[in-house]
FIDO-292136 format. One line per 10 residues: number of its first residue (from 1); their letters; for each residue x, y, z of C-alpha. Coordinates in Angstrom, 3 decimals. Layout:
<sites>
NUM = a = X Y Z ~ ...
</sites>
This chain:
<sites>
1 = mkkyliigsg = 0.000 0.000 0.000 ~ 1.499 3.293 -1.131 ~ 1.661 6.376 1.052 ~ 0.831 9.680 -0.619 ~ 1.614 12.879 1.257 ~ 0.180 16.161 -0.020 ~ 1.339 19.442 1.462 ~ -1.342 22.043 0.839 ~ -5.129 21.747 0.978 ~ -6.135 24.182 -1.760
11 = vagttaaeni = -7.617 23.407 -5.150 ~ -4.413 21.795 -6.507 ~ -3.827 19.523 -3.516 ~ -7.478 18.561 -3.125 ~ -7.953 17.850 -6.842 ~ -4.790 15.742 -6.787 ~ -6.062 13.751 -3.800 ~ -9.345 13.108 -5.585 ~ -7.544 11.785 -8.664 ~ -5.163 9.668 -6.595
21 = rqndatgeit = -8.140 7.991 -4.955 ~ -9.711 7.299 -8.364 ~ -6.517 5.495 -9.434 ~ -5.621 3.882 -6.119 ~ -8.508 2.679 -3.968 ~ -6.371 1.549 -1.037 ~ -3.407 3.927 -0.890 ~ -2.916 6.039 2.213 ~ -3.544 9.720 1.398 ~ -2.638 12.458 3.869
31 = ivtdedlpfy = -3.121 16.185 3.297 ~ -1.188 18.551 5.548 ~ -2.056 22.253 5.755 ~ -1.218 25.142 8.030 ~ -4.740 26.521 7.556 ~ -7.533 25.883 10.057 ~ -10.282 25.163 7.504 ~ -10.630 22.339 4.979 ~ -10.444 23.239 1.282 ~ -12.397 26.454 0.796
41 = yrvrlpdylg = -13.284 28.813 -2.041 ~ -10.534 31.417 -1.857 ~ -12.214 33.387 -4.651 ~ -15.181 33.979 -2.327 ~ -13.140 35.663 0.396 ~ -14.373 39.132 -0.686 ~ -17.975 37.916 -0.236 ~ -17.088 36.806 3.278 ~ -15.406 40.152 3.927 ~ -18.518 41.989 2.752
51 = givaeselia = -20.875 39.910 4.868 ~ -22.563 38.248 1.886 ~ -21.636 34.722 2.974 ~ -20.785 33.201 6.332 ~ -17.403 31.587 6.893 ~ -18.999 28.140 6.859 ~ -20.277 28.801 3.323 ~ -16.716 29.160 2.058 ~ -15.943 25.507 2.718 ~ -15.896 23.445 -0.478
61 = kkkawydqkk = -15.153 20.025 1.028 ~ -16.619 19.165 4.403 ~ -15.407 16.479 6.798 ~ -17.755 13.871 5.317 ~ -16.042 14.162 1.930 ~ -12.611 13.393 3.402 ~ -14.075 10.494 5.387 ~ -15.774 9.064 2.304 ~ -12.577 9.287 0.242 ~ -10.500 7.919 3.152
71 = illklnsrvr = -8.261 10.985 3.104 ~ -6.594 12.075 6.338 ~ -6.641 15.885 6.651 ~ -4.262 17.458 9.159 ~ -5.208 21.100 9.827 ~ -3.028 23.671 11.624 ~ 0.020 21.612 10.731 ~ 3.031 23.409 9.272 ~ 5.926 21.325 7.953 ~ 9.154 22.424 9.617
81 = etdpgekhvm = 11.674 19.739 8.590 ~ 12.140 17.441 5.599 ~ 14.284 14.410 4.852 ~ 13.928 13.446 1.179 ~ 16.473 10.643 1.601 ~ 14.402 8.906 4.262 ~ 11.157 10.165 2.688 ~ 9.559 11.803 5.668 ~ 8.684 15.283 6.889 ~ 8.326 16.637 10.390
91 = aadgvslsyd = 5.303 18.781 11.252 ~ 5.484 21.639 13.743 ~ 3.642 19.519 16.319 ~ 6.504 17.004 16.243 ~ 4.648 14.336 14.253 ~ 6.750 12.599 11.597 ~ 4.963 11.781 8.329 ~ 6.474 9.276 5.910 ~ 5.659 8.962 2.216 ~ 6.335 7.016 -0.940
101 = rlllangshp = 5.229 9.903 -3.144 ~ 5.130 13.563 -2.118 ~ 3.127 16.379 -3.712 ~ 3.927 20.012 -3.016 ~ 0.741 22.036 -3.419 ~ 1.589 24.627 -0.812 ~ 0.615 27.585 -2.927 ~ 1.774 31.153 -2.744 ~ 1.964 34.152 -0.455 ~ 1.092 37.810 -1.036
111 = fippikgsdl = 3.893 39.897 -2.462 ~ 4.479 42.901 -0.217 ~ 6.562 45.544 -2.012 ~ 9.423 47.058 0.007 ~ 7.353 50.021 1.174 ~ 8.419 51.762 4.363 ~ 5.704 51.297 6.992 ~ 4.166 48.167 5.470 ~ 4.552 46.497 8.878 ~ 2.345 49.021 10.704
121 = kgvfaihtvq = -0.892 47.951 12.356 ~ -3.791 48.405 9.978 ~ -1.856 47.201 6.913 ~ -3.182 43.949 5.466 ~ -2.954 41.617 2.511 ~ -5.906 39.427 1.547 ~ -4.986 35.846 0.724 ~ -6.404 33.512 3.366 ~ -9.466 33.277 5.559 ~ -7.258 34.279 8.501
131 = dvrqivqaae = -6.450 37.544 6.697 ~ -10.129 38.296 6.202 ~ -10.961 37.608 9.844 ~ -8.407 40.222 10.868 ~ -9.674 42.751 8.312 ~ -13.300 42.262 9.394 ~ -12.364 42.923 13.004 ~ -10.273 45.998 12.167 ~ -12.897 47.400 9.773 ~ -15.402 47.901 12.581
141 = kinhvvligg = -13.480 50.944 13.810 ~ -12.392 52.691 10.602 ~ -13.859 54.748 7.748 ~ -11.112 55.179 5.140 ~ -9.256 52.470 3.203 ~ -6.424 52.787 0.692 ~ -5.979 49.849 -1.680 ~ -2.443 49.579 -3.064 ~ -2.750 47.609 -6.300 ~ -5.706 47.489 -8.675
151 = gllgleaana = -5.807 43.736 -9.249 ~ -8.848 41.471 -9.258 ~ -8.880 40.285 -5.660 ~ -7.934 43.734 -4.385 ~ -10.794 45.440 -6.226 ~ -13.223 42.814 -4.985 ~ -11.982 43.346 -1.416 ~ -12.282 47.114 -1.808 ~ -15.824 46.694 -3.089 ~ -16.654 44.522 -0.073
161 = lhrlgknitv = -15.342 47.215 2.278 ~ -17.307 49.841 0.334 ~ -20.387 47.722 0.939 ~ -19.611 48.056 4.646 ~ -19.680 51.845 4.301 ~ -15.956 52.558 3.914 ~ -14.452 55.259 1.686 ~ -12.076 53.712 -0.853 ~ -9.014 55.107 -2.633 ~ -7.188 52.869 -5.115
171 = veffprllpr = -3.489 53.468 -5.823 ~ -2.307 51.626 -8.939 ~ 1.174 51.718 -10.495 ~ -0.152 51.013 -14.001 ~ -2.093 53.698 -15.880 ~ -5.213 51.515 -15.955 ~ -7.043 48.948 -13.847 ~ -6.581 45.207 -14.374 ~ -3.791 45.549 -16.956 ~ -3.581 41.757 -17.397
181 = qldtegaarl = -7.316 41.343 -18.014 ~ -8.509 44.561 -19.698 ~ -7.368 46.883 -22.461 ~ -7.609 50.673 -22.126 ~ -11.262 50.895 -23.168 ~ -12.413 48.072 -20.916 ~ -10.448 49.427 -17.962 ~ -11.861 52.935 -18.458 ~ -15.401 51.573 -18.434 ~ -14.764 49.598 -15.255
191 = qhffenmnft = -13.154 52.622 -13.608 ~ -16.155 54.780 -14.524 ~ -18.458 52.293 -12.853 ~ -16.419 52.389 -9.645 ~ -16.225 56.184 -9.738 ~ -20.014 56.285 -9.828 ~ -19.813 54.413 -6.498 ~ -17.541 57.209 -5.167 ~ -14.286 55.277 -5.417 ~ -11.225 57.505 -5.881
201 = frlgattrei = -8.409 56.386 -8.179 ~ -4.746 57.371 -8.312 ~ -3.482 55.593 -11.431 ~ 0.118 55.622 -12.606 ~ 1.071 56.302 -8.991 ~ 3.764 54.809 -6.765 ~ 3.612 54.563 -2.984 ~ 6.628 56.067 -1.218 ~ 5.675 55.083 2.322 ~ 2.917 54.186 4.742
211 = sgndrveqvv = 3.242 56.274 7.884 ~ 1.747 56.566 11.338 ~ 2.499 56.215 15.019 ~ 2.246 52.479 15.717 ~ -0.669 52.152 13.289 ~ -1.332 53.474 9.790 ~ -2.425 57.101 9.475 ~ -1.565 58.007 5.886 ~ -0.124 56.839 2.585 ~ 2.497 59.068 0.966
221 = lengdilpte = 2.879 58.887 -2.819 ~ 6.129 59.464 -4.714 ~ 4.863 62.844 -5.946 ~ 4.392 63.937 -2.333 ~ 0.611 63.624 -2.210 ~ -0.713 62.453 1.143 ~ -3.728 60.141 1.441 ~ -5.111 60.039 5.008 ~ -6.357 56.550 5.877 ~ -6.972 54.157 8.742
231 = mviisagvrp = -6.444 50.946 6.789 ~ -4.276 49.831 3.885 ~ -4.886 46.713 1.786 ~ -1.884 45.671 -0.308 ~ -2.862 43.710 -3.413 ~ 0.343 43.411 -5.418 ~ 0.139 39.821 -6.616 ~ 1.527 36.601 -5.177 ~ 4.801 34.689 -5.150 ~ 5.252 30.883 -4.911
241 = nlelakmldl = 6.107 29.440 -1.490 ~ 9.576 28.038 -2.134 ~ 10.837 27.403 1.396 ~ 9.863 23.718 1.426 ~ 11.148 23.126 -2.092 ~ 14.529 24.499 -1.104 ~ 14.572 22.328 2.024 ~ 13.945 19.359 -0.282 ~ 16.729 20.522 -2.619 ~ 14.361 20.788 -5.585
251 = ktdkgvivdk = 15.193 22.804 -8.670 ~ 13.515 26.221 -8.430 ~ 13.498 29.568 -10.181 ~ 10.374 31.728 -9.986 ~ 8.571 28.598 -8.776 ~ 9.209 24.890 -8.303 ~ 10.231 23.734 -11.759 ~ 8.125 20.841 -13.069 ~ 7.860 18.939 -16.331 ~ 4.649 18.196 -18.229
261 = fmqtsqpdif = 3.883 15.379 -15.783 ~ 4.121 17.775 -12.793 ~ 7.270 15.958 -11.723 ~ 10.018 17.940 -10.003 ~ 13.769 17.414 -10.205 ~ 13.330 14.480 -7.792 ~ 11.354 11.545 -9.255 ~ 9.178 10.822 -6.201 ~ 8.228 14.454 -5.618 ~ 5.575 16.220 -7.678
271 = aagdvieyeg = 4.208 19.763 -7.459 ~ 1.075 21.587 -8.624 ~ -0.739 24.897 -8.272 ~ 0.536 28.361 -7.431 ~ 3.873 26.962 -6.235 ~ 5.003 25.662 -9.634 ~ 6.808 27.020 -12.646 ~ 6.147 25.290 -15.959 ~ 8.081 26.245 -19.094 ~ 9.152 29.528 -17.511
281 = rtygiwpaam = 5.669 30.560 -16.391 ~ 3.864 30.727 -13.074 ~ 0.072 30.862 -13.167 ~ -1.577 31.818 -9.889 ~ -5.132 31.195 -11.106 ~ -7.745 28.672 -10.007 ~ -8.302 26.878 -13.378 ~ -4.575 26.237 -13.805 ~ -4.209 24.921 -10.248 ~ -7.154 22.566 -10.748
291 = eqgkiagini = -5.790 21.241 -14.040 ~ -2.286 20.825 -12.629 ~ -3.672 19.074 -9.549 ~ -5.511 16.609 -11.764 ~ -2.397 15.874 -13.844 ~ -0.252 15.473 -10.724 ~ -2.793 13.194 -9.047 ~ -2.983 10.911 -12.072 ~ 0.785 10.654 -12.499 ~ 1.727 10.348 -8.847
301 = sggraayagt = -0.569 7.315 -8.560 ~ 0.749 5.445 -11.589 ~ -1.283 6.890 -14.439 ~ 0.009 8.943 -17.326 ~ -1.253 12.378 -18.271 ~ 0.536 15.400 -19.704 ~ 0.023 19.081 -18.995 ~ 0.023 21.451 -21.964 ~ -0.267 24.741 -20.111 ~ -3.386 26.719 -19.274
311 = tlsnilkvag = -4.765 29.693 -21.181 ~ -4.799 32.565 -18.715 ~ -8.453 33.335 -18.121 ~ -10.666 34.851 -15.455 ~ -14.419 34.684 -15.027 ~ -15.928 36.630 -12.159 ~ -18.072 39.496 -11.062 ~ -16.287 42.702 -10.120 ~ -18.655 44.753 -7.958 ~ -21.599 42.997 -9.590
321 = idlasageid = -20.349 43.446 -13.155 ~ -19.728 40.320 -15.215 ~ -16.113 40.201 -16.343 ~ -14.425 37.515 -18.406 ~ -11.013 37.691 -20.002 ~ -8.755 35.153 -21.685 ~ -5.600 35.035 -23.722 ~ -4.191 38.034 -25.591 ~ -5.988 41.324 -24.805 ~ -3.968 43.147 -27.504
331 = eenrheskiv = -3.564 46.485 -25.775 ~ -1.263 47.674 -28.594 ~ -3.803 46.817 -31.335 ~ -1.314 44.654 -33.221 ~ -4.014 42.207 -34.334 ~ -7.396 42.199 -35.978 ~ -10.270 42.479 -33.512 ~ -14.051 42.435 -33.379 ~ -15.616 44.816 -30.844 ~ -19.219 45.102 -29.667
341 = tsadiykkvv = -20.193 47.931 -27.321 ~ -23.242 49.490 -25.723 ~ -23.769 51.708 -22.690 ~ -23.193 48.806 -20.281 ~ -21.296 46.260 -22.381 ~ -17.828 45.999 -23.886 ~ -16.808 42.888 -25.817 ~ -13.619 42.348 -27.767 ~ -12.282 39.313 -29.589 ~ -8.674 39.323 -30.803
351 = idngrvigci = -7.872 37.431 -34.021 ~ -4.520 36.393 -35.478 ~ -4.348 34.695 -38.892 ~ -7.947 33.550 -38.646 ~ -7.585 32.175 -35.136 ~ -9.125 33.662 -31.997 ~ -6.295 34.327 -29.533 ~ -7.977 36.502 -26.907 ~ -11.262 37.793 -25.560 ~ -12.591 40.464 -23.182
361 = mlgdrknfnr = -16.208 40.554 -22.030 ~ -17.359 43.258 -19.622 ~ -20.998 43.591 -18.587 ~ -22.107 40.372 -20.309 ~ -20.131 37.135 -20.597 ~ -22.624 35.041 -22.526 ~ -20.833 32.597 -24.881 ~ -17.461 33.275 -23.232 ~ -16.866 29.582 -22.538 ~ -17.347 28.759 -26.217
371 = inkaitsged = -14.860 31.437 -27.259 ~ -12.358 30.485 -24.556 ~ -12.493 26.849 -25.666 ~ -11.588 27.953 -29.191 ~ -8.690 30.039 -27.859 ~ -7.320 26.944 -26.127 ~ -7.967 24.445 -28.934 ~ -7.202 26.638 -31.931 ~ -10.589 25.845 -33.490 ~ -11.645 28.325 -36.186
381 = itneldtlln = -14.836 30.064 -35.019 ~ -14.442 33.314 -36.948 ~ -17.663 32.656 -38.875 ~ -19.560 32.372 -35.577 ~ -18.202 35.492 -33.911 ~ -20.995 37.894 -34.864 ~ -23.548 35.494 -33.407 ~ -21.468 34.743 -30.318 ~ -20.803 38.402 -29.533 ~ -24.338 39.604 -30.171
391 = g = -26.172 36.580 -28.805
</sites>
């Protein structure tokens, strides 16, 4: 009977465990996580912050699921030592866990730029349920919030705090919002929507420092402007957690380097999710982590499946507005495009040599899945585009 040890209980680790169990009905599967909840919907953290859902509603896999699959889940358990030669790890509680095959699915951490004052009380990142608990508690006593970084999760968090009655200022280094997901026109439309909700934006701006006595009182921009605030949310992206990989002497660069089978530089150790780097790219998105977890789970348990990369795509609601984006957004207008607009809708499909290579849908994402599938597969759907965009 093989022993499978998975470090990390997010979508990659949980999907891998599910696929291991499909291939191996009797193997011993253990998931170790330093979180205090089972696998939960990280993308719904802003809804929890805004009081739309209770914490219990975040949980994607309840205890009964783990029991049914015969998966041992160890919560609040951080790995502190590893011994790849003897194939065991030591958890912080002193328990030694042995394995035949190991999967690193231990994710990422928020990137905090080297801003003076980022360690003051009242400065937060939003990445885990523990982060949100702290923000909810602190938000009871404040009125003004500065969001540093205009990314997806940050904007959703800012909208949640706005729903709680807070005044929001967004400081973004790029000259537009969501530069990875939206072109200039789409970003301007989204910004206009937020401005109608009384959000304030400082685009193309850099933060010099966060200042205050013990706790945050203001944000100072490089041009000298001062933004009084009682809370700062830093949303500047994530970086893979590489500490364990380095303890295991795995090959790393931006992430843990894996091949198309999700295998690391050591044959009995696999990796999946935010922690990995595949063909020079890190992903940091849910669909990629799920796909990588599936591939890793199949291969770690004796099957054979190959990963071919994931088209970068996002489907969500930003402050109640449907937003979907995939592939090449073509900000520089280097390619042919089809655009459909109305007062509340902006749709753009990017075409290269008769093939759809990117798509933006703001305000209405009907038929996005069909278009995204064609982006991934290379299928020619140019004759359908008028119907798909106007349907």
